[in-house]
Wavefront OBJ file of the C-alpha trace (Angstrom):
o trace
v 33.203 -184.574 92.272
v 30.421 -185.268 94.727
v 31.086 -181.871 96.327
v 30.631 -180.117 92.963
v 27.259 -181.752 92.261
v 26.140 -181.076 95.815
v 26.977 -177.378 95.402
v 25.020 -177.126 92.145
v 22.029 -178.833 93.726
v 22.087 -176.364 96.602
v 22.193 -173.428 94.154
v 19.201 -174.787 92.240
v 17.248 -175.198 95.465
v 18.051 -171.652 96.536
v 17.043 -170.268 93.130
v 13.786 -172.237 93.214
v 13.042 -170.853 96.684
v 13.754 -167.316 95.493
v 11.472 -167.840 92.481
v 8.698 -169.085 94.775
v 9.082 -165.983 96.980
v 9.018 -163.733 93.918
v 5.830 -165.414 92.667
v 4.103 -164.973 96.041
v 5.209 -161.337 96.232
v 3.982 -160.681 92.695
v 0.555 -162.099 93.539
v 0.354 -160.031 96.735
v 1.436 -156.854 94.909
v -1.132 -157.452 92.184
v -3.939 -157.792 94.722
v -2.793 -154.670 96.611
v -2.530 -152.635 93.392
v -6.024 -153.673 92.325
v -7.422 -152.722 95.740
v -5.545 -149.432 95.595
v -7.217 -148.615 92.285
v -10.636 -149.285 93.783
v -10.034 -147.167 96.909
v -8.477 -144.351 94.891
v -11.479 -144.375 92.563
v -13.685 -143.824 95.598
v -11.387 -141.013 96.769
v -11.614 -139.431 93.318
v -15.402 -139.283 93.570
v -15.207 -137.469 96.900
v -12.398 -135.197 95.659
v -14.391 -134.225 92.569
v -17.342 -133.375 94.788
v -15.135 -131.129 96.939
v -12.860 -129.583 94.309
v -14.567 -130.022 90.946
v -13.583 -132.015 87.874
v -10.885 -129.652 86.635
v -8.980 -129.729 89.910
v -8.980 -133.546 89.965
v -7.897 -134.074 86.343
v -4.354 -135.173 87.289
v -5.630 -137.899 89.602
v -8.165 -139.056 87.002
v -5.452 -139.273 84.336
v -3.191 -141.174 86.749
v -5.938 -143.706 87.467
v -6.499 -144.262 83.749
v -2.784 -144.855 83.217
v -2.570 -147.261 86.148
v -5.573 -149.245 84.940
v -4.016 -149.563 81.483
v -0.674 -150.809 82.770
v -2.220 -153.073 85.363
v -3.996 -154.908 82.548
v -0.530 -155.918 81.378
v 0.275 -157.200 84.872
v -2.923 -159.300 84.973
v -2.154 -160.669 81.515
v 1.340 -161.716 82.626
v -0.105 -163.402 85.702
v -2.594 -165.260 83.520
v 0.257 -166.522 81.318
v 1.954 -167.885 84.435
v -1.074 -170.082 85.176
v -2.358 -171.146 81.759
v -2.045 -174.667 80.314
v 1.173 -173.902 78.422
v 4.272 -174.990 80.354
v 6.749 -172.219 81.182
v 10.447 -172.266 81.934
v 11.674 -170.931 85.286
v 13.313 -168.012 83.448
v 10.008 -167.022 81.815
v 8.177 -167.157 85.124
v 10.894 -165.153 86.830
v 10.830 -162.448 84.128
v 7.039 -162.116 84.217
v 6.871 -161.928 88.006
v 9.610 -159.296 88.080
v 7.657 -157.260 85.513
v 4.465 -157.623 87.598
v 6.325 -156.327 90.656
v 7.698 -153.396 88.643
v 4.262 -152.403 87.314
v 2.612 -152.638 90.737
v 5.326 -150.574 92.416
v 5.053 -147.931 89.707
v 1.259 -147.829 90.085
v 1.490 -147.379 93.858
v 4.103 -144.626 93.580
v 2.093 -142.708 90.971
v -1.139 -142.857 92.956
v 0.688 -141.867 96.157
v 2.081 -138.819 94.392
v -1.248 -137.693 92.930
v -3.334 -138.290 96.052
v -0.691 -136.638 98.221
v -0.762 -133.531 96.030
v -4.543 -133.292 96.429
v -4.761 -134.027 100.133
v -4.023 -130.458 101.199
v -6.522 -129.008 98.715
v -9.193 -131.454 99.865
v -8.544 -130.671 103.515
v -8.728 -126.969 102.735
v -11.993 -127.382 100.843
v -13.516 -129.289 103.739
v -12.440 -126.484 106.073
v -14.045 -123.843 103.838
v -16.530 -122.599 106.482
v -13.694 -122.208 108.959
v -11.519 -120.394 106.387
v -14.375 -118.076 105.397
v -14.888 -117.166 109.049
v -11.164 -116.529 109.460
v -11.060 -114.330 106.333
v -13.861 -112.198 107.714
v -12.252 -111.998 111.142
v -8.866 -111.051 109.670
v -10.497 -108.436 107.440
v -12.279 -106.934 110.445
v -9.008 -106.832 112.406
v -7.160 -105.179 109.547
v -9.908 -102.570 109.193
v -9.180 -101.470 112.759
v -5.589 -100.772 111.695
v -6.547 -98.581 108.726
v -7.105 -95.335 110.735
v -3.653 -95.690 112.307
v -2.125 -96.315 108.882
v -3.776 -93.162 107.487
v -2.562 -91.127 110.488
v 0.931 -92.489 109.962
v 0.937 -91.450 106.292
v -0.228 -87.931 107.252
v 2.476 -87.718 109.893
v 5.110 -88.876 107.425
v 3.903 -86.313 104.857
v 4.871 -83.521 107.269
v 8.429 -84.846 107.463
v 9.301 -86.429 104.120
v 8.980 -85.403 100.483
v 6.244 -86.571 98.117
v 8.822 -88.606 96.214
v 9.762 -90.531 99.357
v 6.123 -91.146 100.302
v 5.194 -92.422 96.819
v 6.012 -95.929 98.050
v 3.274 -95.995 100.720
v 0.985 -92.989 100.271
v -1.839 -94.968 98.649
v -1.396 -98.112 100.766
v -4.301 -97.463 103.195
v -6.756 -96.809 100.341
v -5.554 -99.862 98.401
v -5.718 -102.021 101.518
v -9.299 -100.881 102.187
v -10.355 -101.852 98.670
v -8.640 -105.231 98.993
v -10.466 -105.889 102.258
v -13.768 -105.041 100.602
v -12.969 -107.416 97.768
v -11.974 -110.143 100.268
v -15.252 -109.840 102.153
v -17.233 -109.903 98.911
v -15.294 -112.944 97.645
v -15.911 -114.740 100.942
v -19.657 -114.169 100.509
v -19.484 -115.449 96.928
v -17.604 -118.551 98.108
v -20.271 -119.174 100.738
v -23.114 -118.867 98.232
v -21.406 -121.043 95.608
v -20.684 -123.685 98.233
v -24.295 -123.714 99.428
v -25.400 -124.070 95.810
v -23.170 -127.132 95.395
v -20.673 -125.442 93.020
v -17.570 -126.396 95.002
v -15.044 -125.585 92.265
v -16.128 -121.951 91.937
v -16.474 -121.704 95.715
v -12.866 -122.807 96.193
v -11.593 -120.342 93.604
v -13.491 -117.473 95.219
v -12.121 -118.505 98.599
v -8.571 -118.424 97.234
v -9.226 -114.892 95.961
v -10.506 -113.813 99.396
v -7.519 -115.310 101.216
v -5.025 -113.690 98.859
v -6.740 -110.295 99.147
v -6.501 -110.342 102.939
v -2.840 -111.309 102.758
v -2.041 -108.466 100.371
v -3.994 -105.944 102.436
v -2.005 -106.926 105.513
v 1.249 -106.520 103.563
v 0.255 -103.010 102.465
v -0.653 -101.929 106.000
v 2.520 -103.427 107.435
v 4.536 -101.608 104.760
v 3.369 -98.237 106.126
v 4.682 -99.030 109.594
v 7.858 -100.525 108.159
v 8.437 -97.387 106.083
v 8.246 -95.155 109.153
v 10.775 -97.277 111.019
v 13.094 -97.558 108.016
v 12.869 -93.836 107.287
v 13.949 -92.997 110.848
v 16.729 -95.533 110.553
v 17.769 -94.039 107.213
v 17.978 -90.548 108.756
v 20.191 -91.871 111.529
v 22.312 -93.756 109.044
v 22.513 -90.695 106.793
v 24.119 -88.642 109.569
v 26.740 -91.345 110.089
v 27.439 -91.637 106.360
v 27.804 -87.857 106.032
v 30.451 -87.928 108.742
v 32.139 -90.932 107.111
v 32.077 -89.212 103.717
v 33.788 -86.113 105.096
v 36.407 -88.313 106.684
v 36.817 -90.140 103.382
v 37.385 -86.838 101.592
v 40.001 -85.828 104.165
v 41.751 -89.160 103.708
v 41.512 -88.966 99.920
v 43.134 -85.522 99.894
v 46.197 -87.044 101.520
v 46.392 -89.851 98.985
v 48.428 -89.723 95.764
v 46.160 -87.853 93.367
v 45.010 -89.022 89.967
v 42.376 -87.534 87.668
v 39.944 -90.249 88.732
v 40.525 -89.517 92.438
v 40.083 -85.779 91.922
v 36.835 -86.334 90.022
v 35.520 -88.713 92.692
v 36.356 -86.208 95.442
v 34.485 -83.477 93.539
v 31.445 -85.731 93.078
v 31.285 -86.594 96.781
v 31.696 -82.938 97.789
v 28.886 -82.005 95.406
v 26.647 -84.727 96.881
v 27.322 -83.373 100.390
v 26.644 -79.806 99.267
v 23.339 -80.859 97.676
v 21.923 -82.057 101.002
v 18.875 -79.911 101.933
v 18.875 -77.604 104.910
v 17.248 -78.568 108.188
v 13.456 -78.279 108.256
v 12.970 -79.114 104.583
v 10.954 -82.212 103.690
v 13.445 -84.686 102.325
v 13.837 -88.152 100.908
v 16.442 -89.840 103.142
v 16.490 -92.928 100.927
v 17.414 -90.931 97.824
v 20.040 -88.941 99.732
v 21.554 -92.148 101.013
v 21.657 -93.555 97.489
v 23.424 -90.463 96.136
v 25.975 -90.397 98.928
v 26.508 -94.128 98.601
v 27.109 -93.842 94.856
v 29.533 -90.934 95.297
v 31.256 -92.695 98.180
v 31.579 -95.876 96.148
v 33.063 -93.906 93.274
v 35.641 -92.367 95.581
v 36.515 -95.729 97.079
v 36.963 -97.241 93.616
v 39.143 -94.364 92.445
v 41.372 -94.531 95.501
v 41.663 -98.312 95.214
v 42.726 -98.007 91.582
v 45.308 -95.337 92.491
v 46.998 -97.351 95.216
v 49.061 -100.400 94.890
v 47.134 -103.395 96.143
v 49.430 -104.034 99.082
v 49.052 -100.448 100.300
v 45.282 -100.338 100.280
v 43.955 -99.558 103.775
v 41.620 -101.953 105.544
v 38.055 -100.545 105.658
v 37.120 -99.509 109.208
v 34.673 -101.851 110.875
v 32.196 -98.976 111.248
v 32.178 -98.396 107.485
v 31.505 -102.061 106.816
v 28.648 -102.094 109.294
v 27.158 -98.975 107.730
v 27.301 -100.633 104.316
v 25.610 -103.782 105.659
v 22.910 -101.747 107.429
v 22.313 -99.771 104.257
v 21.954 -102.982 102.220
v 19.492 -104.450 104.728
v 17.449 -101.249 104.734
v 17.317 -101.074 100.930
v 16.306 -104.739 100.748
v 13.541 -104.293 103.339
v 11.990 -101.353 101.511
v 12.220 -102.996 98.056
v 10.815 -106.255 99.421
v 7.785 -104.512 100.952
v 7.009 -102.472 97.835
v 7.191 -105.489 95.520
v 5.216 -107.739 97.876
v 2.485 -105.122 98.238
v 2.040 -104.592 94.479
v 2.653 -108.063 93.082
v 0.120 -107.775 90.290
v 1.854 -104.696 88.892
v 5.536 -105.599 89.242
v 7.356 -106.849 86.148
v 10.254 -109.269 85.700
v 13.042 -106.653 85.838
v 12.245 -105.454 89.366
v 11.726 -109.013 90.629
v 15.043 -110.083 89.069
v 16.974 -107.226 90.706
v 15.441 -108.046 94.083
v 16.239 -111.764 93.743
v 19.830 -110.945 92.786
v 20.147 -108.524 95.716
v 18.865 -111.236 98.084
v 21.395 -113.696 96.634
v 24.322 -111.283 97.050
v 23.224 -110.545 100.629
v 23.091 -114.286 101.396
v 26.548 -114.720 99.842
v 27.811 -112.117 102.322
v 26.481 -114.129 105.281
v 28.011 -117.309 103.887
v 31.380 -115.608 103.330
v 31.479 -114.397 106.942
v 30.171 -117.678 108.340
v 27.498 -115.857 110.343
v 24.793 -113.244 109.952
v 26.528 -110.058 108.800
v 23.954 -107.831 110.503
v 24.718 -109.323 113.933
v 28.446 -110.026 113.560
v 30.337 -108.583 116.534
v 33.572 -108.295 114.605
v 34.735 -108.866 111.033
v 38.237 -110.053 110.275
v 40.405 -107.457 108.535
v 40.871 -109.694 105.500
v 37.101 -110.042 105.154
v 36.118 -106.397 105.461
v 36.760 -105.277 101.904
v 34.876 -108.201 100.305
v 32.086 -107.763 102.851
v 31.711 -104.077 101.994
v 31.695 -104.897 98.278
v 28.953 -107.495 98.779
v 26.897 -105.115 100.924
v 27.174 -102.247 98.459
v 26.332 -104.534 95.553
v 23.248 -105.806 97.381
v 22.195 -102.242 98.233
v 22.712 -101.113 94.636
v 20.630 -103.971 93.240
v 17.901 -103.387 95.841
v 17.851 -99.693 94.893
v 17.490 -100.621 91.231
v 14.686 -103.047 92.132
v 12.882 -100.267 93.992
v 13.224 -97.850 91.060
v 12.004 -100.442 88.562
v 9.119 -101.413 90.837
v 8.054 -97.775 91.171
v 8.215 -97.428 87.387
v 5.984 -100.515 86.973
v 3.518 -99.203 89.549
v 3.338 -95.787 87.893
v 2.794 -97.346 84.463
v 0.141 -99.793 85.693
v -1.918 -97.350 87.738
v -4.708 -95.763 85.591
v -4.419 -92.001 85.260
v -8.217 -91.561 85.346
v -9.415 -92.205 88.924
v -12.893 -93.098 87.620
v -11.607 -95.639 85.071
v -12.503 -98.654 87.235
v -16.245 -99.054 87.354
v -16.938 -95.758 85.592
v -17.732 -93.848 88.766
v -17.742 -93.970 92.548
v -16.471 -97.022 94.411
v -18.298 -99.556 96.517
v -20.706 -97.998 98.947
v -21.044 -94.815 96.906
v -17.699 -93.374 98.074
v -14.924 -92.071 95.869
v -11.524 -93.775 95.511
v -8.348 -92.560 97.110
v -5.332 -91.655 95.005
v -3.684 -94.626 93.321
v -6.147 -97.290 94.395
v -8.174 -97.573 91.233
v -6.042 -100.264 89.651
v -6.055 -102.728 92.489
v -8.790 -104.958 91.137
v -7.049 -105.360 87.811
v -3.756 -106.247 89.517
v -5.434 -108.702 91.842
v -7.444 -110.488 89.183
v -4.425 -110.706 86.905
v -2.383 -112.260 89.708
v -4.979 -114.797 90.779
v -5.927 -115.997 87.276
v -9.429 -117.159 88.110
v -10.665 -116.883 84.548
v -14.183 -116.567 83.382
v -15.588 -117.468 86.826
v -15.357 -113.837 87.801
v -17.697 -112.866 84.975
v -20.552 -114.303 87.026
v -19.129 -114.000 90.492
v -20.278 -110.448 91.033
v -23.749 -110.801 89.509
l 1 2 3 4 5 6 7 8 9 10 11 12 13 14 15 16 17 18 19 20 21 22 23 24 25 26 27 28 29 30 31 32 33 34 35 36 37 38 39 40 41 42 43 44 45 46 47 48 49 50 51 52 53 54 55 56 57 58 59 60 61 62 63 64 65 66 67 68 69 70 71 72 73 74 75 76 77 78 79 80 81 82 83 84 85 86 87 88 89 90 91 92 93 94 95 96 97 98 99 100 101 102 103 104 105 106 107 108 109 110 111 112 113 114 115 116 117 118 119 120 121 122 123 124 125 126 127 128 129 130 131 132 133 134 135 136 137 138 139 140 141 142 143 144 145 146 147 148 149 150 151 152 153 154 155 156 157 158 159 160 161 162 163 164 165 166 167 168 169 170 171 172 173 174 175 176 177 178 179 180 181 182 183 184 185 186 187 188 189 190 191 192 193 194 195 196 197 198 199 200 201 202 203 204 205 206 207 208 209 210 211 212 213 214 215 216 217 218 219 220 221 222 223 224 225 226 227 228 229 230 231 232 233 234 235 236 237 238 239 240 241 242 243 244 245 246 247 248 249 250 251 252 253 254 255 256 257 258 259 260 261 262 263 264 265 266 267 268 269 270 271 272 273 274 275 276 277 278 279 280 281 282 283 284 285 286 287 288 289 290 291 292 293 294 295 296 297 298 299 300 301 302 303 304 305 306 307 308 309 310 311 312 313 314 315 316 317 318 319 320 321 322 323 324 325 326 327 328 329 330 331 332 333 334 335 336 337 338 339 340 341 342 343 344 345 346 347 348 349 350 351 352 353 354 355 356 357 358 359 360 361 362 363 364 365 366 367 368 369 370 371 372 373 374 375 376 377 378 379 380 381 382 383 384 385 386 387 388 389 390 391 392 393 394 395 396 397 398 399 400 401 402 403 404 405 406 407 408 409 410 411 412 413 414 415 416 417 418 419 420 421 422 423 424 425 426 427 428 429 430 431 432 433 434 435 436 437 438 439 440 441 442 443 444 445 446 447 448 449 450
């Protein structure tokens, strides 16, 4: 019996010690939370000076919420020390609630201040960023003559339809660079005048303009490389298609197989003669569609066990074609973000997902795989062709959006000649509208260009 009472006494002592620790921790947490409110209030003042009141609204709202809930914590602490006796359970419950409120307050303020730290650091580095914007714009301007020469060189080799993706890129990039330099000057003036919020928004516009101009210039060089690659790939696919027709003629015929063979032969016959300006991307798409139709017809005509394993070369051609289609679609959409709608973006995202599924299925990068197991070749080709098809659709939809968004009247922006008294190049007149719509800087821009 003595052992039982001794055990209960030990438990009570341990519980009392735990309650004393909890009370001390609650007091410490309450002091730290109160100090955190005071220091964060000081940080809010500096943040508002750097970013403006609108940009710091989340932190201000968080501070108000923390102050409100911390009043409850102070009230609970006061109850613990008033003249009314309390039971150990009541003290324990109040101290636990104080700890909970203080931990929540610290987590909320950490989240809000952490989200603003990058913006504050960027605002404080505004002079450095403005200088970098101007330097990057100057560097990109040196690349514009080469980009124009490249477009002229491509025009002698490829059709107007093929060049529609990049023909106006140098002119659009030049206008974006002019807008970036102007926005940087506006940001500098607004900052000197003490209007930090407008200065930061103008600086964001300048940074984004330089980024988009670089994308457009890079797209011209990427197009030239991809067009040469497409021509090389086209020759290989033509040879593969002829081999496919020869193989198909030896297969058991069905109406679907005969139709698919006729379609592929027609696609081969429609290829232009040497020396004619062509669109290698469109030719590849037509051959790929006809080739896919033949493959599907043959597969349906055979029994599953008798279906031949796709040659490794065919699989690699399909993967290369998918990568090329993705690269072109990605560049076009990235260079015209303000004009591209949801359909084109969705097709590109789905194409990227299918291409990533292919890498995951093979356990390595499909574009660099040395060999592909025979059992994996047919699924790999299906994934590659699906990705290429979706990327081709994305490119077509993106071109449709660009054509619909670009004003038909070259003088519709500004009512006359462009900055500096010069005229605008073909297709560049809608850049400002696309940029402003993408950046969403609101009514600030009404006075930015005064």
